[in-house]
Residue, then its C-alpha position, 0 to 999 in steps of 0.5 A: m775574755d773571762m775574768n773573775g775575783s773577789h775582794r774583802i771590803p771592810a764595811k757592812r754589806e748595805t754600805v757596799w751595796e749603796a756605794l756600788n749604786d753611787p755614780e760619784i763613788l764609782k767615778a772616783c774609783i774607776p781608772g780613767c773615768e771622766s764622767l759617770e751619770k745616772t740616767s735612771e734607777t737601772e742605767m748609767t752612761a760613762a766616759v772613760t779614757t784608757k790606754i792598752g799597749p800603744v792604743k789610747a782611746k776615749f770610750k763612751g757607753a752605757v751600762t745597765f743593771e739587771n737581776i737586781n737583788a739588793p743588797e746581795g748583788y746584780t748583773i752589769v751589762g754594758e757596751g763602750k765605743g772608742g772610735v777607731a780603737g774599737f769597742a768593748k762590751g760585756s757583762a759581770d755578775v756581782k755578789l755581796t756576802e757578809d763576812g764578819d764585820g766586812t763584806l766579801l765582793t765576788y765577780k764573774a765577767k765576760a768581755q769582748v773587744g773589736g777593732k784595733l783593740a782585738q789586734l793587740g792580743s788577748r794576753l795584753i788585754d787580759s793583764t790590762a783588764k786585771k790591773m784596772a780591776e785591781e786599781f778599782f777595788g783597791k780605791f773602792s775598798a779604801r773609800v767605802g771602808g773608811t777608817t781601818d783598824d790600823q788607823l788611829d782615831p783623830g783624837v788619839a792621833e792629836e794627843a799623841k802629836r801634843i805629847a811628842l811635841e812637848e817631849t821634843t820641845g823639853g829635849v831641845v831646851h836641855a840640849l840648848e842648856d848643855a850647849e850654852h854651858a859648853v859655850e861658856e866654858k870654851l869662851h872662858q878658856a879662850e880668854e885665859n889663853l888669849e890673855a896669857a898669850a897677850g902677856r907674852n906679846v905673841l903674834g902682835g901683842p895685846v891689840v891683835w889678840g884682843l881683835a882675835l878674841l872679839a872675832a872668837v866671841i862672835v863666832i861662838l855666839a853665832l854658833a850658839t844662836 
């Protein structure tokens, strides 16, 4: 299986290089990675659980860095074993090129699988590998790149939040004042209508209408609150 691609990362080349050699960052970005430890300056051990089609397995293996040319790139050589699921081994050439304020990362990889994985077909394996690569570089770029141009500075964001709250509060106060005036008008109108009806002894006379007025006042005050 051959695979290659490129990704622009919004960070300086030295920053990207350091991240590519940081086990914690790599562990957080590799899909299904459960552990990643640096055993020497050029070696790491890893445990990754992944699922390709119907086959799910936990791979344990080792990775070695060769042809190191900091901060321009290196070659990764590794092999992992997944028990009855089979094995996977391969290598990848990684190159970092300065691209304005960012870094262009390009890679060329070759891999070989065996066991049950080999029985799944190259198309399924290729699509899964590409999906995992895209997920890794997406997380890696976001983590290493940090704040991008389309993200607000924390101070600016806090000030915008304060202004929005003040404007919203003012709008709510005005809305409540308008509602209060409307309630007062409706209450005054209701009192006049009930007094007129009570005078005509309609529907039980003043006592019934007095109770109705009290109920209306309670409802109006509840709604206003």
